[in-house]
N, C-alpha and C positions, 0 to 999 in steps of 0.2 A: 272543157269538159262537159259543159252543158249540152252540146250537140251529141255526145256519147250517151248520156243519160236520157235524152229525148229519143234517140234511135233505139235504145234498149226498151224503152217504154212502148214505143210503136211495135217493136217485134213481139213484145210480151202480149199487148192487146190483140194484135193479128192472130196469134196462136191460140189465146184464150177464146176469142171469138169463133176461130176455125173449129174448135172443138165444143163450141155451143155452151161454154161455161161462164156463168156471171162472175162479176167481181166478188160477190158475197161467197159463192161457191169456191173460188180460187182461194179467197182468204182463209175460209173454213179449212180447206184440204192442206193448205200450205202453213197454217198456223201464224199467218201475218195478218194484222188488222187490215179491215177492208179499206178504211180511209188512207192507209199507207200504201195499200195496193193501187189505189187511184192516183195517189201522188207519184208512185213508181212510173205508171202508165203515162202520166203527164209530164214526166221527166223533170219533176221538181226536186227530186232527191237523188244522191248518189247511193245507189244500192250496194250492199256489202256482198262479198262473195258468197257467204253463208246463206243469204237471202236468194241469191241467184239459184243455188242449189235446192233450196226448198221450193221455190217457184217452178223450177224444171221438174222436180220429183212430182210436184201436185199436177203437172200438165203432162207427166208421162213422157217427157223428152229429155235429151241430153242438154246440159247448161250451154253448150257451144250452139245449139240451135236458137237460143234467144239472144246470143251476143251479136252486135252489129259488127260487120266486117267491110273492109275496103274504104275506111275512113282514115284521113290523115289527122293523127292525134299527136 
């Protein structure tokens, strides 16, 4: 499961940086604490489905755009 969390964090960071949004801005827009956003991006936590939707909404994308695929879980 750790690999899945890490891959999600990588995709989240890539999307955030592509849009030029800081972790602080993403935290503010999503209503998620900035330190928790950092932990998500580092793959340190298993993010809930609710938070996936909150992050996707803040980034203006579909939740499926943040989900890793092609992994053997």
